[in-house]
C-alpha positions in Angstrom: 50.8 -9.3 -82.4 53.6 -7.7 -84.5 55.9 -5.1 -83.0 54.2 -1.7 -82.4 54.1 0.6 -85.5 55.2 3.9 -83.8 54.7 5.9 -87.0 51.1 4.8 -87.2 50.6 5.4 -83.5 52.0 8.9 -83.8 49.7 9.6 -86.8 46.7 8.4 -84.9 47.6 10.4 -81.8 47.9 13.6 -83.8 44.6 13.0 -85.5 43.0 12.4 -82.0 44.5 15.6 -80.7 43.5 17.8 -83.7 40.3 16.1 -84.7 41.2 16.5 -88.3 43.4 14.5 -90.8 44.6 17.6 -92.6 45.6 19.4 -89.4 47.3 16.2 -88.2 49.2 16.0 -91.5 50.3 19.6 -91.3 51.6 19.1 -87.8 53.5 16.0 -88.9 54.7 17.6 -92.2 53.2 14.6 -94.1 50.6 14.2 -96.9 47.1 13.7 -95.8 47.0 10.4 -97.7 50.0 9.1 -95.7 48.4 9.9 -92.4 45.1 8.3 -93.5 46.9 5.1 -94.6 48.9 5.0 -91.3 45.7 5.2 -89.2 43.9 2.6 -91.3 46.9 0.3 -91.0 46.8 0.7 -87.2 43.1 -0.1 -87.2 43.8 -3.3 -89.2 46.6 -4.3 -87.0 44.4 -3.9 -83.8 41.4 -5.4 -85.4 39.1 -2.5 -84.3 37.8 0.9 -85.6 39.5 3.8 -83.9 38.0 6.8 -85.6 34.7 7.8 -87.3 35.5 9.7 -90.4 33.4 12.6 -91.9 34.2 15.1 -94.6 35.4 17.8 -92.1 36.2 16.1 -88.8 36.8 12.8 -87.2 35.7 11.6 -83.8 37.1 8.8 -81.8 35.2 5.6 -81.1 35.1 4.2 -77.6 38.0 2.0 -78.5 39.8 4.9 -80.0 39.5 7.0 -76.9 40.8 4.2 -74.7 43.7 3.5 -77.0 44.6 7.2 -77.2 44.7 7.6 -73.5 46.9 4.6 -73.2 49.5 5.5 -75.8 50.0 9.2 -75.5 52.0 9.0 -72.3 54.1 6.3 -73.9 54.7 8.5 -77.0 55.7 11.4 -74.8 58.1 9.2 -73.0 59.7 8.0 -76.3 60.0 11.7 -77.4 61.6 12.6 -74.1 64.1 9.7 -74.6 65.0 10.9 -78.1 65.7 14.3 -76.7 67.8 13.0 -73.9 70.0 11.0 -76.3 70.3 13.9 -78.8 71.3 16.4 -76.1 68.2 18.5 -76.4 67.0 18.3 -72.8 68.0 21.9 -72.0 64.8 23.3 -73.4 61.2 22.5 -72.2 58.9 21.0 -74.8 56.1 18.5 -75.2 52.7 18.1 -73.4 52.5 19.1 -69.7 49.4 17.7 -67.9 48.8 19.5 -64.6 46.2 18.6 -61.9 45.3 20.9 -59.0 42.5 21.6 -56.5 39.8 23.8 -58.0 40.2 27.1 -56.2 43.9 26.9 -55.6 44.3 26.3 -59.3 42.1 29.3 -60.1 44.1 31.5 -57.7 47.6 30.4 -58.8 47.8 28.7 -62.1 46.6 31.5 -64.4 49.2 33.8 -63.0 52.0 31.2 -63.2 51.1 29.9 -66.7 50.9 33.4 -68.2 54.7 33.8 -67.9 55.5 30.1 -68.1 53.9 29.7 -71.6 55.7 32.8 -72.9 59.1 31.5 -71.6 58.4 27.9 -72.9 56.4 28.2 -76.1 57.1 24.6 -77.1 55.3 23.2 -74.1 51.6 22.3 -74.7 49.8 22.7 -71.4 46.7 20.9 -70.2 45.2 21.8 -66.8 42.5 19.9 -64.9 41.1 21.3 -61.7 39.4 18.9 -59.4 38.7 18.6 -55.7 39.1 14.9 -55.4 42.5 13.3 -54.5 44.6 13.2 -57.6 47.3 10.7 -58.4 49.9 11.4 -61.2 50.1 7.7 -62.2 46.4 6.8 -62.0 45.1 10.0 -63.5 47.8 10.5 -66.1 49.2 13.8 -64.9 52.8 15.0 -65.2 52.5 17.0 -62.0 49.9 17.5 -59.4 49.6 20.3 -56.8 48.5 18.7 -53.6 48.4 19.6 -49.8 48.5 15.9 -48.8 51.9 14.4 -49.6 51.9 10.9 -51.0 53.0 7.9 -48.9 54.8 6.1 -51.6 58.5 6.2 -52.6 57.5 6.1 -56.3 56.4 9.7 -56.2 58.3 12.9 -55.4 56.7 15.6 -53.2 58.5 18.9 -53.5 57.5 21.7 -51.1 56.2 24.9 -52.8 56.3 28.2 -50.9 55.4 28.8 -47.3 52.6 26.8 -45.7 49.1 28.2 -46.3 47.5 29.9 -43.3 43.9 29.3 -42.3 41.7 31.7 -40.5 38.3 31.6 -38.9 36.2 34.5 -40.3 32.6 35.8 -40.1 30.8 38.9 -41.2 30.4 41.9 -38.8 26.7 41.5 -39.1 26.8 37.8 -38.1 29.0 38.6 -35.1 26.7 41.4 -34.0 23.7 39.1 -34.2 25.2 35.9 -32.7 28.1 37.1 -30.6 31.8 36.7 -30.9 33.3 33.3 -29.9 36.1 33.6 -27.4 37.2 30.0 -27.3 37.0 27.1 -29.8 34.5 25.3 -27.6 32.1 28.3 -28.3 31.8 27.1 -31.9 29.3 24.5 -30.7 26.7 27.2 -30.4 27.5 28.9 -33.8 26.5 28.2 -37.4 29.6 26.8 -39.1 30.2 26.8 -42.8 32.2 23.7 -43.7 34.3 22.8 -46.7 33.2 19.2 -47.7 30.0 17.3 -48.3 30.1 14.4 -45.7 27.0 14.3 -43.5 28.8 14.1 -40.1 30.3 16.3 -37.4 33.5 18.0 -38.5 36.6 18.5 -36.4 38.4 21.8 -36.7 41.9 21.7 -35.3 43.7 24.6 -33.5 47.3 25.1 -32.5 47.3 26.5 -29.0 45.2 27.2 -25.9 45.0 23.6 -24.6 42.3 22.8 -27.1 43.8 21.1 -30.2 40.5 20.4 -31.8 36.8 21.3 -31.5 33.8 19.5 -32.9 31.6 21.8 -35.0 28.3 20.9 -36.6 27.7 21.9 -40.2 25.1 24.6 -40.7 26.0 24.6 -44.4 28.6 22.5 -46.3 29.9 22.9 -49.8 32.7 21.4 -51.9 34.2 24.8 -53.0 35.9 27.4 -50.9 34.3 30.3 -52.9 30.8 29.2 -51.8 31.9 29.0 -48.2 33.4 32.5 -48.4 30.4 34.0 -50.1 28.1 32.5 -47.4 30.3 33.9 -44.7 30.2 37.4 -46.3 26.4 37.1 -46.5 26.2 36.5 -42.7 25.4 32.8 -42.8 28.0 31.7 -40.2 31.6 31.2 -39.3 34.0 29.8 -41.9 37.5 28.4 -41.9 39.2 29.8 -45.0 42.7 29.6 -46.5 44.4 33.0 -46.7 44.3 33.1 -50.5 40.5 32.8 -50.4 39.7 35.0 -47.4 42.3 37.9 -47.6 40.5 40.2 -50.1 37.2 40.0 -48.1 39.1 40.6 -44.9 40.8 43.6 -46.3 37.4 45.1 -47.4 36.0 44.4 -43.9 33.2 42.3 -45.3 34.8 39.6 -43.2 36.7 39.8 -39.9 38.8 37.2 -38.2 37.8 35.5 -34.9 39.7 33.3 -32.5 43.0 34.8 -33.7 44.9 33.5 -30.8 44.0 29.9 -31.6 45.0 29.9 -35.4 44.2 26.7 -37.3 47.4 24.8 -38.4 48.8 25.8 -41.8 48.9 23.4 -44.8 52.0 22.9 -46.9 51.6 22.7 -50.7 53.5 20.2 -52.7 54.3 19.5 -56.4 53.9 15.7 -56.8 55.3 13.8 -59.8 56.7 10.4 -60.7 60.2 9.7 -59.3 62.6 9.3 -62.2 66.3 9.6 -62.9 65.3 11.9 -65.8 62.5 14.2 -64.8 61.3 15.9 -68.0 62.5 19.5 -68.4 59.0 20.8 -68.8 58.1 19.3 -65.4 61.2 20.8 -63.7 60.5 24.2 -65.3 56.9 24.3 -64.2 57.7 23.2 -60.6 60.3 26.0 -60.5 57.9 28.5 -61.8 55.2 27.6 -59.2 57.8 27.7 -56.4 59.1 31.1 -57.5 55.5 32.5 -57.7 54.6 31.1 -54.3 57.8 32.4 -52.7 56.6 36.0 -53.3 52.8 35.4 -53.6 51.9 36.2 -50.0 53.2 39.7 -50.6 50.9 40.0 -53.5 47.8 39.4 -51.4 46.0 42.3 -49.9 47.1 42.6 -46.3 44.1 41.6 -44.1 42.8 44.0 -41.4 42.6 42.1 -38.1 39.5 42.1 -36.0 39.5 44.6 -33.2 36.8 42.6 -31.3 
């Protein structure tokens, strides 16, 4: 096959992003006819149809979607290389793909990105929130927020803020009805609300008292923290919640903490991205923005009222 036609690839990528030849032409400051010819030339070179054309919009074929996902990271890297050589690396620009756990992303990213996008208007941000393990290379992210640092030297894991505290909580009504646990072993006789969907006993770890862990049996399990919190507020059982999820309900006294003296171990949040001699400025700027927010964020949370039980 001949050498890659980067002009045609750029034209196709812009059509894929905008879904429209005219919008792509405007973004590239080119005539519509030129963009159309470039895409058609790329299809001929590859020997496959990449787009389905209509009078108003285009859609990608299966081959087009696959090709687009493969080339856009390469095009971003080429653009970054151009900026490095031309001395334009002092400003953040280009596409920034961010992956994060669902509720952590909901709690943090909206606040961070509100100011980040104002300060860096040339950065195009894409956010994907998922509760499965994310990998920057495999999943095509520029940066991933993760509590479990990678075990490979090809990725950087930068600490963000203070470790997240976890607390065991229940509603006053539940504790009145079922009693207050005094030791982690007492959890065996309580209804426990567990984050996760595996059908097996769960171990909750603690940091003192001679009992580093305690087996609890799932009364209810779910794969989102918000459901676990809402069930605890409704009196369904005892939950183990991160502070950013539980603090508002604790402050309102719809939840109270239990087993305070045994505190579950905290979790550190990391920004994970590909190790490189030239980390894109947009990635550096975003990581700095998240770190700055998390450095002060605990002070933004409503201060919980501790249980007096």
